[in-house]
MARMARDO-106216 format. One record per residue: residue in one letter; x, y, z of N, C-alpha, C in turn. Coordinates in steps of 0.2 Angstrom, whole numbers, padded with zeros to 4 digits, always signed. Layout:
residues N
<pt><resn>a</resn><n_X>X</n_X><n_Y>Y</n_Y><n_Z>Z</n_Z><ca_X>X</ca_X><ca_Y>Y</ca_Y><ca_Z>Z</ca_Z><c_X>X</c_X><c_Y>Y</c_Y><c_Z>Z</c_Z></pt>
...
***
This chain:
residues 75
<pt><resn>m</resn><n_X>+1017</n_X><n_Y>+0466</n_Y><n_Z>+0063</n_Z><ca_X>+1018</ca_X><ca_Y>+0466</ca_Y><ca_Z>+0070</ca_Z><c_X>+1020</c_X><c_Y>+0459</c_Y><c_Z>+0072</c_Z></pt>
<pt><resn>t</resn><n_X>+1026</n_X><n_Y>+0460</n_Y><n_Z>+0076</n_Z><ca_X>+1029</ca_X><ca_Y>+0454</ca_Y><ca_Z>+0079</ca_Z><c_X>+1024</c_X><c_Y>+0450</c_Y><c_Z>+0084</c_Z></pt>
<pt><resn>s</resn><n_X>+1026</n_X><n_Y>+0444</n_Y><n_Z>+0085</n_Z><ca_X>+1022</ca_X><ca_Y>+0440</ca_Y><ca_Z>+0090</ca_Z><c_X>+1023</c_X><c_Y>+0444</c_Y><c_Z>+0097</c_Z></pt>
<pt><resn>k</resn><n_X>+1029</n_X><n_Y>+0447</n_Y><n_Z>+0098</n_Z><ca_X>+1029</ca_X><ca_Y>+0450</ca_Y><ca_Z>+0105</ca_Z><c_X>+1026</c_X><c_Y>+0457</c_Y><c_Z>+0106</c_Z></pt>
<pt><resn>q</resn><n_X>+1025</n_X><n_Y>+0460</n_Y><n_Z>+0100</n_Z><ca_X>+1021</ca_X><ca_Y>+0466</ca_Y><ca_Z>+0101</ca_Z><c_X>+1014</c_X><c_Y>+0463</c_Y><c_Z>+0101</c_Z></pt>
<pt><resn>a</resn><n_X>+1011</n_X><n_Y>+0459</n_Y><n_Z>+0098</n_Z><ca_X>+1005</ca_X><ca_Y>+0457</ca_Y><ca_Z>+0098</ca_Z><c_X>+1002</c_X><c_Y>+0454</c_Y><c_Z>+0105</c_Z></pt>
<pt><resn>d</resn><n_X>+1008</n_X><n_Y>+0451</n_Y><n_Z>+0109</n_Z><ca_X>+1007</ca_X><ca_Y>+0449</ca_Y><ca_Z>+0115</ca_Z><c_X>+1006</c_X><c_Y>+0455</c_Y><c_Z>+0120</c_Z></pt>
<pt><resn>e</resn><n_X>+1011</n_X><n_Y>+0459</n_Y><n_Z>+0118</n_Z><ca_X>+1010</ca_X><ca_Y>+0465</ca_Y><ca_Z>+0123</ca_Z><c_X>+1004</c_X><c_Y>+0469</c_Y><c_Z>+0123</c_Z></pt>
<pt><resn>e</resn><n_X>+1002</n_X><n_Y>+0470</n_Y><n_Z>+0115</n_Z><ca_X>+0995</ca_X><ca_Y>+0473</ca_Y><ca_Z>+0114</ca_Z><c_X>+0989</c_X><c_Y>+0470</c_Y><c_Z>+0118</c_Z></pt>
<pt><resn>i</resn><n_X>+0989</n_X><n_Y>+0463</n_Y><n_Z>+0118</n_Z><ca_X>+0984</ca_X><ca_Y>+0459</ca_Y><ca_Z>+0122</ca_Z><c_X>+0985</c_X><c_Y>+0460</c_Y><c_Z>+0129</c_Z></pt>
<pt><resn>q</resn><n_X>+0991</n_X><n_Y>+0460</n_Y><n_Z>+0133</n_Z><ca_X>+0991</ca_X><ca_Y>+0462</ca_Y><ca_Z>+0139</ca_Z><c_X>+0989</c_X><c_Y>+0469</c_Y><c_Z>+0140</c_Z></pt>
<pt><resn>m</resn><n_X>+0991</n_X><n_Y>+0473</n_Y><n_Z>+0136</n_Z><ca_X>+0987</ca_X><ca_Y>+0481</ca_Y><ca_Z>+0137</ca_Z><c_X>+0981</c_X><c_Y>+0481</c_Y><c_Z>+0137</c_Z></pt>
<pt><resn>q</resn><n_X>+0977</n_X><n_Y>+0478</n_Y><n_Z>+0132</n_Z><ca_X>+0970</ca_X><ca_Y>+0478</ca_Y><ca_Z>+0132</ca_Z><c_X>+0967</c_X><c_Y>+0475</c_Y><c_Z>+0138</c_Z></pt>
<pt><resn>d</resn><n_X>+0970</n_X><n_Y>+0469</n_Y><n_Z>+0141</n_Z><ca_X>+0967</ca_X><ca_Y>+0466</ca_Y><ca_Z>+0147</ca_Z><c_X>+0968</c_X><c_Y>+0470</c_Y><c_Z>+0153</c_Z></pt>
<pt><resn>l</resn><n_X>+0974</n_X><n_Y>+0475</n_Y><n_Z>+0153</n_Z><ca_X>+0974</ca_X><ca_Y>+0478</ca_Y><ca_Z>+0158</ca_Z><c_X>+0969</c_X><c_Y>+0484</c_Y><c_Z>+0158</c_Z></pt>
<pt><resn>q</resn><n_X>+0969</n_X><n_Y>+0487</n_Y><n_Z>+0153</n_Z><ca_X>+0963</ca_X><ca_Y>+0492</ca_Y><ca_Z>+0151</ca_Z><c_X>+0957</c_X><c_Y>+0490</c_Y><c_Z>+0153</c_Z></pt>
<pt><resn>i</resn><n_X>+0955</n_X><n_Y>+0484</n_Y><n_Z>+0152</n_Z><ca_X>+0947</ca_X><ca_Y>+0481</ca_Y><ca_Z>+0154</ca_Z><c_X>+0948</c_X><c_Y>+0480</c_Y><c_Z>+0161</c_Z></pt>
<pt><resn>k</resn><n_X>+0954</n_X><n_Y>+0478</n_Y><n_Z>+0165</n_Z><ca_X>+0953</ca_X><ca_Y>+0478</ca_Y><ca_Z>+0171</ca_Z><c_X>+0953</c_X><c_Y>+0484</c_Y><c_Z>+0175</c_Z></pt>
<pt><resn>v</resn><n_X>+0956</n_X><n_Y>+0489</n_Y><n_Z>+0172</n_Z><ca_X>+0956</ca_X><ca_Y>+0496</ca_Y><ca_Z>+0175</ca_Z><c_X>+0950</c_X><c_Y>+0499</c_Y><c_Z>+0175</c_Z></pt>
<pt><resn>a</resn><n_X>+0945</n_X><n_Y>+0498</n_Y><n_Z>+0169</n_Z><ca_X>+0938</ca_X><ca_Y>+0500</ca_Y><ca_Z>+0169</ca_Z><c_X>+0934</c_X><c_Y>+0496</c_Y><c_Z>+0173</c_Z></pt>
<pt><resn>f</resn><n_X>+0934</n_X><n_Y>+0490</n_Y><n_Z>+0174</n_Z><ca_X>+0931</ca_X><ca_Y>+0488</ca_Y><ca_Z>+0179</ca_Z><c_X>+0933</c_X><c_Y>+0489</c_Y><c_Z>+0186</c_Z></pt>
<pt><resn>l</resn><n_X>+0938</n_X><n_Y>+0491</n_Y><n_Z>+0187</n_Z><ca_X>+0940</ca_X><ca_Y>+0492</ca_Y><ca_Z>+0194</ca_Z><c_X>+0937</c_X><c_Y>+0499</c_Y><c_Z>+0195</c_Z></pt>
<pt><resn>e</resn><n_X>+0938</n_X><n_Y>+0503</n_Y><n_Z>+0190</n_Z><ca_X>+0935</ca_X><ca_Y>+0511</ca_Y><ca_Z>+0191</ca_Z><c_X>+0928</c_X><c_Y>+0511</c_Y><c_Z>+0192</c_Z></pt>
<pt><resn>d</resn><n_X>+0924</n_X><n_Y>+0506</n_Y><n_Z>+0187</n_Z><ca_X>+0917</ca_X><ca_Y>+0505</ca_Y><ca_Z>+0188</ca_Z><c_X>+0915</c_X><c_Y>+0504</c_Y><c_Z>+0195</c_Z></pt>
<pt><resn>s</resn><n_X>+0919</n_X><n_Y>+0498</n_Y><n_Z>+0197</n_Z><ca_X>+0916</ca_X><ca_Y>+0494</ca_Y><ca_Z>+0205</ca_Z><c_X>+0918</c_X><c_Y>+0501</c_Y><c_Z>+0209</c_Z></pt>
<pt><resn>l</resn><n_X>+0924</n_X><n_Y>+0504</n_Y><n_Z>+0209</n_Z><ca_X>+0925</ca_X><ca_Y>+0510</ca_Y><ca_Z>+0214</ca_Z><c_X>+0919</c_X><c_Y>+0515</c_Y><c_Z>+0214</c_Z></pt>
<pt><resn>t</resn><n_X>+0916</n_X><n_Y>+0517</n_Y><n_Z>+0208</n_Z><ca_X>+0911</ca_X><ca_Y>+0521</ca_Y><ca_Z>+0208</ca_Z><c_X>+0905</c_X><c_Y>+0518</c_Y><c_Z>+0212</c_Z></pt>
<pt><resn>k</resn><n_X>+0904</n_X><n_Y>+0512</n_Y><n_Z>+0209</n_Z><ca_X>+0898</ca_X><ca_Y>+0509</ca_Y><ca_Z>+0214</ca_Z><c_X>+0899</c_X><c_Y>+0509</c_Y><c_Z>+0220</c_Z></pt>
<pt><resn>l</resn><n_X>+0904</n_X><n_Y>+0507</n_Y><n_Z>+0222</n_Z><ca_X>+0905</ca_X><ca_Y>+0507</ca_Y><ca_Z>+0230</ca_Z><c_X>+0905</c_X><c_Y>+0513</c_Y><c_Z>+0233</c_Z></pt>
<pt><resn>s</resn><n_X>+0908</n_X><n_Y>+0518</n_Y><n_Z>+0231</n_Z><ca_X>+0907</ca_X><ca_Y>+0525</ca_Y><ca_Z>+0232</ca_Z><c_X>+0900</c_X><c_Y>+0528</c_Y><c_Z>+0233</c_Z></pt>
<pt><resn>d</resn><n_X>+0896</n_X><n_Y>+0525</n_Y><n_Z>+0229</n_Z><ca_X>+0889</ca_X><ca_Y>+0528</ca_Y><ca_Z>+0228</ca_Z><c_X>+0886</c_X><c_Y>+0526</c_Y><c_Z>+0234</c_Z></pt>
<pt><resn>e</resn><n_X>+0886</n_X><n_Y>+0518</n_Y><n_Z>+0236</n_Z><ca_X>+0884</ca_X><ca_Y>+0514</ca_Y><ca_Z>+0241</ca_Z><c_X>+0886</c_X><c_Y>+0517</c_Y><c_Z>+0247</c_Z></pt>
<pt><resn>f</resn><n_X>+0892</n_X><n_Y>+0519</n_Y><n_Z>+0248</n_Z><ca_X>+0895</ca_X><ca_Y>+0522</ca_Y><ca_Z>+0254</ca_Z><c_X>+0891</c_X><c_Y>+0529</c_Y><c_Z>+0255</c_Z></pt>
<pt><resn>f</resn><n_X>+0891</n_X><n_Y>+0532</n_Y><n_Z>+0250</n_Z><ca_X>+0887</ca_X><ca_Y>+0539</ca_Y><ca_Z>+0252</ca_Z><c_X>+0880</c_X><c_Y>+0538</c_Y><c_Z>+0253</c_Z></pt>
<pt><resn>a</resn><n_X>+0877</n_X><n_Y>+0533</n_Y><n_Z>+0250</n_Z><ca_X>+0870</ca_X><ca_Y>+0531</ca_Y><ca_Z>+0253</ca_Z><c_X>+0869</c_X><c_Y>+0529</c_Y><c_Z>+0259</c_Z></pt>
<pt><resn>q</resn><n_X>+0874</n_X><n_Y>+0525</n_Y><n_Z>+0261</n_Z><ca_X>+0873</ca_X><ca_Y>+0522</ca_Y><ca_Z>+0268</ca_Z><c_X>+0875</c_X><c_Y>+0527</c_Y><c_Z>+0274</c_Z></pt>
<pt><resn>q</resn><n_X>+0880</n_X><n_Y>+0531</n_Y><n_Z>+0272</n_Z><ca_X>+0882</ca_X><ca_Y>+0537</ca_Y><ca_Z>+0276</ca_Z><c_X>+0876</c_X><c_Y>+0542</c_Y><c_Z>+0277</c_Z></pt>
<pt><resn>k</resn><n_X>+0872</n_X><n_Y>+0543</n_Y><n_Z>+0272</n_Z><ca_X>+0866</ca_X><ca_Y>+0547</ca_Y><ca_Z>+0273</ca_Z><c_X>+0861</c_X><c_Y>+0545</c_Y><c_Z>+0277</c_Z></pt>
<pt><resn>e</resn><n_X>+0861</n_X><n_Y>+0537</n_Y><n_Z>+0276</n_Z><ca_X>+0856</ca_X><ca_Y>+0534</ca_Y><ca_Z>+0280</ca_Z><c_X>+0858</c_X><c_Y>+0534</c_Y><c_Z>+0287</c_Z></pt>
<pt><resn>l</resn><n_X>+0864</n_X><n_Y>+0532</n_Y><n_Z>+0288</n_Z><ca_X>+0867</ca_X><ca_Y>+0533</ca_Y><ca_Z>+0296</ca_Z><c_X>+0865</c_X><c_Y>+0540</c_Y><c_Z>+0299</c_Z></pt>
<pt><resn>n</resn><n_X>+0866</n_X><n_Y>+0544</n_Y><n_Z>+0295</n_Z><ca_X>+0867</ca_X><ca_Y>+0551</ca_Y><ca_Z>+0297</ca_Z><c_X>+0858</c_X><c_Y>+0553</c_Y><c_Z>+0300</c_Z></pt>
<pt><resn>q</resn><n_X>+0854</n_X><n_Y>+0550</n_Y><n_Z>+0295</n_Z><ca_X>+0846</ca_X><ca_Y>+0551</ca_Y><ca_Z>+0296</ca_Z><c_X>+0845</c_X><c_Y>+0547</c_Y><c_Z>+0303</c_Z></pt>
<pt><resn>l</resn><n_X>+0847</n_X><n_Y>+0541</n_Y><n_Z>+0303</n_Z><ca_X>+0845</ca_X><ca_Y>+0536</ca_Y><ca_Z>+0310</ca_Z><c_X>+0848</c_X><c_Y>+0539</c_Y><c_Z>+0316</c_Z></pt>
<pt><resn>s</resn><n_X>+0855</n_X><n_Y>+0543</n_Y><n_Z>+0316</n_Z><ca_X>+0857</ca_X><ca_Y>+0547</ca_Y><ca_Z>+0322</ca_Z><c_X>+0853</c_X><c_Y>+0552</c_Y><c_Z>+0324</c_Z></pt>
<pt><resn>l</resn><n_X>+0850</n_X><n_Y>+0555</n_Y><n_Z>+0318</n_Z><ca_X>+0845</ca_X><ca_Y>+0562</ca_Y><ca_Z>+0320</ca_Z><c_X>+0840</c_X><c_Y>+0559</c_Y><c_Z>+0323</c_Z></pt>
<pt><resn>t</resn><n_X>+0838</n_X><n_Y>+0553</n_Y><n_Z>+0321</n_Z><ca_X>+0831</ca_X><ca_Y>+0550</ca_Y><ca_Z>+0323</ca_Z><c_X>+0832</c_X><c_Y>+0547</c_Y><c_Z>+0330</c_Z></pt>
<pt><resn>v</resn><n_X>+0836</n_X><n_Y>+0544</n_Y><n_Z>+0331</n_Z><ca_X>+0840</ca_X><ca_Y>+0541</ca_Y><ca_Z>+0338</ca_Z><c_X>+0840</c_X><c_Y>+0547</c_Y><c_Z>+0344</c_Z></pt>
<pt><resn>g</resn><n_X>+0843</n_X><n_Y>+0554</n_Y><n_Z>+0341</n_Z><ca_X>+0844</ca_X><ca_Y>+0559</ca_Y><ca_Z>+0345</ca_Z><c_X>+0837</c_X><c_Y>+0561</c_Y><c_Z>+0347</c_Z></pt>
<pt><resn>a</resn><n_X>+0832</n_X><n_Y>+0562</n_Y><n_Z>+0342</n_Z><ca_X>+0826</ca_X><ca_Y>+0564</ca_Y><ca_Z>+0344</ca_Z><c_X>+0822</c_X><c_Y>+0560</c_Y><c_Z>+0349</c_Z></pt>
<pt><resn>l</resn><n_X>+0823</n_X><n_Y>+0553</n_Y><n_Z>+0348</n_Z><ca_X>+0819</ca_X><ca_Y>+0549</ca_Y><ca_Z>+0353</ca_Z><c_X>+0823</c_X><c_Y>+0548</c_Y><c_Z>+0359</c_Z></pt>
<pt><resn>i</resn><n_X>+0829</n_X><n_Y>+0550</n_Y><n_Z>+0360</n_Z><ca_X>+0833</ca_X><ca_Y>+0550</ca_Y><ca_Z>+0368</ca_Z><c_X>+0830</c_X><c_Y>+0557</c_Y><c_Z>+0370</c_Z></pt>
<pt><resn>d</resn><n_X>+0829</n_X><n_Y>+0564</n_Y><n_Z>+0367</n_Z><ca_X>+0826</ca_X><ca_Y>+0569</ca_Y><ca_Z>+0369</ca_Z><c_X>+0819</c_X><c_Y>+0568</c_Y><c_Z>+0372</c_Z></pt>
<pt><resn>k</resn><n_X>+0816</n_X><n_Y>+0565</n_Y><n_Z>+0368</n_Z><ca_X>+0809</ca_X><ca_Y>+0564</ca_Y><ca_Z>+0369</ca_Z><c_X>+0809</c_X><c_Y>+0559</c_Y><c_Z>+0375</c_Z></pt>
<pt><resn>l</resn><n_X>+0813</n_X><n_Y>+0554</n_Y><n_Z>+0376</n_Z><ca_X>+0811</ca_X><ca_Y>+0550</ca_Y><ca_Z>+0382</ca_Z><c_X>+0814</c_X><c_Y>+0553</c_Y><c_Z>+0388</c_Z></pt>
<pt><resn>a</resn><n_X>+0819</n_X><n_Y>+0557</n_Y><n_Z>+0388</n_Z><ca_X>+0821</ca_X><ca_Y>+0562</ca_Y><ca_Z>+0393</ca_Z><c_X>+0816</c_X><c_Y>+0566</c_Y><c_Z>+0395</c_Z></pt>
<pt><resn>k</resn><n_X>+0813</n_X><n_Y>+0569</n_Y><n_Z>+0391</n_Z><ca_X>+0808</ca_X><ca_Y>+0576</ca_Y><ca_Z>+0392</ca_Z><c_X>+0802</c_X><c_Y>+0571</c_Y><c_Z>+0396</c_Z></pt>
<pt><resn>s</resn><n_X>+0800</n_X><n_Y>+0565</n_Y><n_Z>+0393</n_Z><ca_X>+0795</ca_X><ca_Y>+0561</ca_Y><ca_Z>+0396</ca_Z><c_X>+0796</c_X><c_Y>+0558</c_Y><c_Z>+0403</c_Z></pt>
<pt><resn>q</resn><n_X>+0803</n_X><n_Y>+0557</n_Y><n_Z>+0404</n_Z><ca_X>+0804</ca_X><ca_Y>+0556</ca_Y><ca_Z>+0411</ca_Z><c_X>+0805</c_X><c_Y>+0561</c_Y><c_Z>+0415</c_Z></pt>
<pt><resn>d</resn><n_X>+0807</n_X><n_Y>+0567</n_Y><n_Z>+0414</n_Z><ca_X>+0807</ca_X><ca_Y>+0573</ca_Y><ca_Z>+0417</ca_Z><c_X>+0800</c_X><c_Y>+0574</c_Y><c_Z>+0419</c_Z></pt>
<pt><resn>s</resn><n_X>+0796</n_X><n_Y>+0575</n_Y><n_Z>+0414</n_Z><ca_X>+0788</ca_X><ca_Y>+0576</ca_Y><ca_Z>+0415</ca_Z><c_X>+0786</c_X><c_Y>+0571</c_Y><c_Z>+0420</c_Z></pt>
<pt><resn>e</resn><n_X>+0787</n_X><n_Y>+0565</n_Y><n_Z>+0420</n_Z><ca_X>+0784</ca_X><ca_Y>+0559</ca_Y><ca_Z>+0424</ca_Z><c_X>+0786</c_X><c_Y>+0561</c_Y><c_Z>+0432</c_Z></pt>
<pt><resn>s</resn><n_X>+0794</n_X><n_Y>+0562</n_Y><n_Z>+0432</n_Z><ca_X>+0796</ca_X><ca_Y>+0563</ca_Y><ca_Z>+0439</ca_Z><c_X>+0793</c_X><c_Y>+0570</c_Y><c_Z>+0442</c_Z></pt>
<pt><resn>q</resn><n_X>+0792</n_X><n_Y>+0574</n_Y><n_Z>+0438</n_Z><ca_X>+0789</ca_X><ca_Y>+0580</ca_Y><ca_Z>+0441</ca_Z><c_X>+0780</c_X><c_Y>+0580</c_Y><c_Z>+0443</c_Z></pt>
<pt><resn>g</resn><n_X>+0777</n_X><n_Y>+0574</n_Y><n_Z>+0441</n_Z><ca_X>+0770</ca_X><ca_Y>+0573</ca_Y><ca_Z>+0442</ca_Z><c_X>+0767</c_X><c_Y>+0577</c_Y><c_Z>+0437</c_Z></pt>
<pt><resn>e</resn><n_X>+0769</n_X><n_Y>+0578</n_Y><n_Z>+0431</n_Z><ca_X>+0764</ca_X><ca_Y>+0581</ca_Y><ca_Z>+0426</ca_Z><c_X>+0761</c_X><c_Y>+0576</c_Y><c_Z>+0423</c_Z></pt>
<pt><resn>f</resn><n_X>+0761</n_X><n_Y>+0571</n_Y><n_Z>+0423</n_Z><ca_X>+0757</ca_X><ca_Y>+0566</ca_Y><ca_Z>+0419</ca_Z><c_X>+0750</c_X><c_Y>+0565</c_Y><c_Z>+0424</c_Z></pt>
<pt><resn>e</resn><n_X>+0745</n_X><n_Y>+0563</n_Y><n_Z>+0419</n_Z><ca_X>+0738</ca_X><ca_Y>+0563</ca_Y><ca_Z>+0423</ca_Z><c_X>+0739</c_X><c_Y>+0556</c_Y><c_Z>+0426</c_Z></pt>
<pt><resn>v</resn><n_X>+0737</n_X><n_Y>+0556</n_Y><n_Z>+0433</n_Z><ca_X>+0735</ca_X><ca_Y>+0549</ca_Y><ca_Z>+0435</ca_Z><c_X>+0729</c_X><c_Y>+0546</c_Y><c_Z>+0432</c_Z></pt>
<pt><resn>e</resn><n_X>+0730</n_X><n_Y>+0540</n_Y><n_Z>+0430</n_Z><ca_X>+0724</ca_X><ca_Y>+0537</ca_Y><ca_Z>+0427</ca_Z><c_X>+0719</c_X><c_Y>+0535</c_Y><c_Z>+0432</c_Z></pt>
<pt><resn>e</resn><n_X>+0714</n_X><n_Y>+0537</n_Y><n_Z>+0432</n_Z><ca_X>+0709</ca_X><ca_Y>+0535</ca_Y><ca_Z>+0437</ca_Z><c_X>+0705</c_X><c_Y>+0531</c_Y><c_Z>+0434</c_Z></pt>
<pt><resn>r</resn><n_X>+0700</n_X><n_Y>+0527</n_Y><n_Z>+0438</n_Z><ca_X>+0696</ca_X><ca_Y>+0522</ca_Y><ca_Z>+0436</ca_Z><c_X>+0690</c_X><c_Y>+0526</c_Y><c_Z>+0432</c_Z></pt>
<pt><resn>p</resn><n_X>+0688</n_X><n_Y>+0523</n_Y><n_Z>+0426</n_Z><ca_X>+0681</ca_X><ca_Y>+0525</ca_Y><ca_Z>+0423</ca_Z><c_X>+0676</c_X><c_Y>+0525</c_Y><c_Z>+0427</c_Z></pt>
<pt><resn>p</resn><n_X>+0671</n_X><n_Y>+0529</n_Y><n_Z>+0427</n_Z><ca_X>+0666</ca_X><ca_Y>+0530</ca_Y><ca_Z>+0432</ca_Z><c_X>+0661</c_X><c_Y>+0524</c_Y><c_Z>+0432</c_Z></pt>
<pt><resn>h</resn><n_X>+0661</n_X><n_Y>+0519</n_Y><n_Z>+0428</n_Z><ca_X>+0657</ca_X><ca_Y>+0513</ca_Y><ca_Z>+0429</ca_Z><c_X>+0659</c_X><c_Y>+0508</c_Y><c_Z>+0433</c_Z></pt>
<pt><resn>y</resn><n_X>+0666</n_X><n_Y>+0510</n_Y><n_Z>+0437</n_Z><ca_X>+0668</ca_X><ca_Y>+0505</ca_Y><ca_Z>+0443</ca_Z><c_X>+0666</c_X><c_Y>+0507</c_Y><c_Z>+0449</c_Z></pt>
***
């Protein structure tokens, strides 16, 4: 094997190592993105439910459905 072929072989191995590292990094980033997207979707659902609950609470309050707090009997 000539010196040039040896250098090319080393360069090829270096490139293969870099590609493997990049593929691993891409997989990890993709997994993390998926997990964050899943969490974001869940948080969006939670916020939506809280908004609905708040809206219903405000509607009930404006219609006088909430019990008026009375003073306890000992006052």
